[in-house]
C-alpha positions in Angstrom: 22.9 -40.8 -9.8 21.5 -41.3 -13.3 21.8 -44.5 -15.3 24.0 -42.6 -17.7 26.3 -41.6 -14.9 26.5 -45.1 -13.5 27.5 -46.5 -17.0 30.6 -44.4 -17.1 33.8 -46.5 -16.3 35.6 -44.8 -13.4 39.3 -45.3 -13.2 40.0 -42.4 -10.9 42.1 -40.6 -13.6 39.8 -39.8 -16.5 36.6 -40.0 -14.5 36.2 -39.8 -10.8 33.9 -41.8 -8.6 31.8 -40.9 -5.6 33.5 -43.6 -3.4 36.9 -42.1 -4.4 35.8 -38.6 -3.2 34.2 -39.9 0.0 37.2 -41.9 1.0 39.3 -38.7 1.0 37.8 -37.8 4.4 40.3 -39.9 6.2 43.2 -38.4 4.4 42.7 -34.7 5.5 43.8 -35.1 9.1 46.1 -32.3 10.1 45.0 -30.0 7.2 43.4 -26.7 7.9 42.8 -23.4 6.2 43.4 -21.9 9.6 46.6 -22.1 11.6 46.8 -21.8 15.4 48.1 -18.2 15.4 46.3 -15.4 13.6 49.2 -14.4 11.5 49.9 -17.9 10.4 46.5 -18.3 8.8 46.5 -18.1 5.0 43.3 -16.2 5.3 44.3 -13.8 8.0 45.0 -10.8 5.8 44.8 -7.5 7.7 42.2 -8.8 10.1 43.0 -9.4 13.8 40.5 -12.2 14.2 41.4 -15.8 13.4 39.1 -15.8 10.5 37.0 -12.9 9.2 33.4 -13.6 9.9 33.9 -15.6 13.0 32.9 -13.1 15.6 31.6 -13.6 19.2 28.5 -15.4 20.2 26.9 -15.4 23.6 27.9 -18.3 25.8 26.4 -17.9 29.3 25.5 -15.5 32.1 27.5 -16.1 35.3 28.6 -14.3 38.5 31.3 -11.8 38.3 34.8 -13.1 39.1 37.6 -10.5 39.9 39.5 -9.8 36.7 36.5 -10.2 34.4 36.1 -7.4 31.8 33.8 -4.8 33.4 32.4 -4.0 29.9 30.7 -7.4 30.0 28.7 -6.6 33.1 25.0 -7.3 32.7 23.4 -4.5 34.7 19.9 -5.8 34.4 20.8 -9.2 35.8 23.1 -7.6 38.5 20.2 -5.4 39.7 17.7 -8.2 39.7 19.9 -10.6 41.8 21.7 -7.9 43.8 25.1 -9.3 42.8 27.3 -8.5 39.8 26.8 -10.8 36.8 28.7 -10.9 33.5 27.9 -12.1 30.1 30.6 -14.5 28.6 31.2 -15.0 24.9 32.9 -17.6 22.8 34.3 -17.3 19.3 31.9 -18.5 16.6 33.2 -21.8 15.2 30.7 -22.2 12.4 30.5 -20.4 9.1 29.6 -21.3 5.5 32.1 -22.6 3.0 31.3 -22.5 -0.7 33.2 -24.6 -3.2 33.0 -23.4 -6.8 34.0 -26.5 -8.9 34.8 -26.2 -12.6 33.7 -29.2 -14.7 33.6 -27.5 -18.1 35.0 -29.1 -21.3 38.2 -27.2 -20.9 38.9 -29.3 -17.8 38.5 -32.5 -19.8 42.2 -32.9 -20.5 45.3 -34.5 -19.1 48.7 -35.4 -20.4 50.0 -37.0 -17.2 48.3 -39.0 -14.5 44.9 -37.4 -14.2 42.5 -35.2 -16.2 42.1 -31.6 -14.8 38.4 -32.4 -14.2 39.3 -35.3 -11.9 41.9 -33.3 -10.0 39.3 -30.5 -9.5 36.8 -33.2 -8.2 39.5 -34.4 -5.7 40.3 -30.9 -4.6 36.6 -30.2 -4.1 36.2 -33.2 -1.8 39.4 -32.5 0.1 38.4 -28.9 0.7 34.9 -30.0 1.7 36.2 -32.5 4.3 38.7 -29.9 5.7 35.9 -27.4 6.2 33.5 -30.1 7.6 36.0 -31.2 10.2 36.7 -27.5 11.1 33.0 -27.3 12.1 31.9 -25.3 9.1 28.8 -25.7 6.9 29.7 -26.9 3.5 28.0 -26.2 0.1 28.9 -25.1 -3.3 28.3 -24.5 -7.0 29.3 -27.1 -9.5 29.3 -25.8 -13.1 29.9 -27.1 -16.6 29.3 -25.4 -19.9 25.5 -25.7 -19.6 24.3 -25.4 -16.0 25.2 -24.6 -12.5 24.3 -27.0 -9.6 23.7 -25.2 -6.3 24.2 -27.0 -3.0 23.2 -25.0 0.0 25.7 -25.0 2.9 24.9 -27.3 5.8 27.1 -29.0 8.3 26.5 -32.7 7.7 28.2 -35.6 6.0 25.1 -36.0 3.9 25.6 -32.5 2.5 29.3 -33.2 1.7 28.1 -36.4 -0.1 25.5 -34.4 -2.0 28.2 -31.9 -3.1 30.5 -34.7 -4.2 27.6 -36.4 -6.0 26.9 -33.2 -7.9 30.6 -33.0 -8.9 30.5 -36.6 -10.1 27.3 -36.0 -12.2 29.0 -33.1 -14.0 32.3 -35.1 -14.3 30.6 -38.0 -15.9 28.9 -35.8 -18.5 32.2 -34.8 -20.0 33.1 -36.5 -23.2 35.4 -35.9 -26.2 32.3 -35.7 -28.4 30.9 -32.8 -26.4 31.8 -29.4 -27.9 33.1 -26.5 -26.0 30.9 -23.4 -25.6 33.6 -20.8 -25.7 31.2 -17.8 -26.1 29.6 -18.5 -22.8 31.7 -17.2 -19.9 30.3 -19.5 -17.3 33.1 -18.7 -14.8 31.9 -15.1 -14.5 28.3 -16.2 -14.2 29.2 -18.4 -11.3 31.2 -15.7 -9.6 28.2 -13.3 -9.9 25.9 -16.0 -8.4 28.4 -16.5 -5.6 28.5 -12.8 -4.9 24.7 -12.7 -4.6 24.7 -15.9 -2.5 27.6 -15.4 -0.2 27.1 -11.8 0.8 29.5 -11.6 3.8 31.8 -13.7 5.8 31.9 -16.9 3.7 35.0 -19.0 2.9 35.0 -19.4 -0.9 37.3 -21.9 -2.7 37.4 -21.6 -6.5 38.7 -24.7 -8.1 39.3 -24.2 -11.9 41.8 -23.7 -14.6 40.3 -20.3 -15.0 40.0 -20.7 -18.8 38.2 -17.7 -20.3 39.1 -15.4 -17.4 39.0 -11.7 -18.4 39.3 -8.3 -16.8 35.7 -8.7 -15.7 36.7 -11.9 -13.9 39.3 -9.9 -12.0 36.8 -7.3 -11.0 34.4 -10.0 -9.8 37.1 -11.7 -7.7 37.9 -8.4 -6.0 34.2 -7.8 -5.3 33.8 -11.3 -3.9 36.9 -11.1 -1.7 36.0 -7.6 -0.3 33.6 -9.2 2.2 34.6 -12.9 2.1 37.7 -15.1 2.4 38.5 -16.4 -1.0 41.1 -19.0 -2.1 41.9 -19.8 -5.8 43.1 -23.3 -6.7 44.3 -23.2 -10.3 44.5 -26.6 -11.9 46.9 -26.9 -14.8 48.5 -29.6 -16.9 52.3 -29.9 -16.9 52.2 -29.9 -20.7 51.6 -26.1 -20.4 55.1 -25.7 -19.0 57.0 -28.3 -20.9 56.0 -29.1 -24.5 57.8 -32.3 -25.6 60.6 -31.7 -28.2 59.5 -34.5 -30.4 56.5 -36.5 -31.3 52.9 -35.7 -32.2 50.1 -34.2 -30.2 46.4 -34.8 -30.9 44.5 -31.6 -30.0 40.7 -31.5 -29.9 38.0 -29.1 -28.9 35.3 -31.8 -28.8 34.3 -31.9 -32.4 37.5 -31.4 -34.5 40.8 -33.1 -34.0 44.2 -31.8 -35.2 47.5 -33.7 -35.1 50.4 -31.4 -34.5 54.0 -32.4 -35.3 55.9 -30.8 -32.4 59.3 -31.6 -34.0 58.7 -28.6 -36.2 59.9 -25.3 -34.8 57.0 -23.4 -36.3 54.7 -25.6 -34.3 56.6 -26.2 -31.1 57.5 -22.6 -30.3 54.1 -20.9 -30.8 52.3 -23.7 -29.0 54.8 -23.6 -26.1 54.6 -19.8 -25.8 50.8 -19.9 -26.0 50.2 -22.5 -23.3 52.9 -21.2 -20.9 52.0 -17.6 -21.5 48.3 -18.2 -20.9 49.1 -20.0 -17.6 51.2 -17.1 -16.4 48.6 -14.6 -17.5 45.9 -16.3 -15.5 48.2 -16.7 -12.4 49.2 -13.0 -12.6 45.5 -12.0 -12.8 44.7 -14.1 -9.7 47.6 -12.5 -7.8 46.4 -9.0 -8.8 43.0 -9.9 -7.3 44.9 -10.4 -4.0 43.3 -13.8 -3.6 45.6 -16.5 -2.2 46.6 -18.7 -5.1 47.4 -22.4 -5.0 48.7 -24.0 -8.3 47.9 -27.7 -8.6 49.1 -29.8 -11.5 47.6 -33.0 -12.9 50.9 -34.9 -12.8 51.1 -35.3 -9.0 48.8 -36.4 -6.2 46.3 -33.7 -5.4 46.4 -34.2 -1.6 50.2 -33.9 -1.4 50.1 -30.8 -3.5 47.4 -29.2 -1.4 49.3 -30.0 1.8 52.4 -28.4 0.3 50.5 -25.3 -0.9 48.8 -24.8 2.5 52.2 -24.9 4.2 53.7 -22.5 1.6 50.9 -20.0 2.0 51.0 -20.2 5.8 54.7 -19.5 5.6 54.1 -16.4 3.4 51.5 -15.1 5.9 53.8 -15.3 8.9 
């Protein structure tokens, strides 16, 4: 980590810390993107296998036992040894998981408990540890308004730590003095990169507030999910659903600050309709992409919400 990163005070709510993310490993026990039965998996879709992309891999060559599937007879080995031999297979347990983690300036906001950027960091770590303990390779793309950090999937704690460290680097670069770059649709850029990287049979978790999402984003999500299992985790602030009736709000985009008097109807109603309407619009877009959607707010513990959402989506899939 850079000296600049080390100098950022980390309270776990405005800025995350690497130790905070690494400690989440011991809190993911019992959590899985995959339930025991195929139809209980939130990722099962229309596929019969437990997870798309986990096919069969060769296990061993052994003597035929009555009841074995005759389609697995190895004729070459049987002729060589003069006795019937069969090839046995096991379900592949390893596959790549990619985490797309949003640390743009639009994530640097929070009215309750934590900033969206910190919740996204926690969700990234939780998803990484779940995938790691499932035996999968873990990697990702961490993006802010300027760059995308690529972490190639590997199955090792060191790789999970490298991913978490990349998230922390971007997280600590966020500042109220840093302007947004609204004209650059970094989300679509990352989705295109992911389509080129993932190819087929990946698990892709997109952790973002999906600010700036457009019809092009919807098309990219559909393209990505055509050959991969994709989960969207939409991080939002409770303020978007419940604007206070009284008081003043300080709104900033990094350079300019505006104080809004929410007591006034001409301020309260348009602001409330804009924030809640935008949240619903993005959620509807994600549902149209047929990507499983989890909605995580900044006012509650990220782990408990993830546990709840996994249970809800598993119930829907049954």
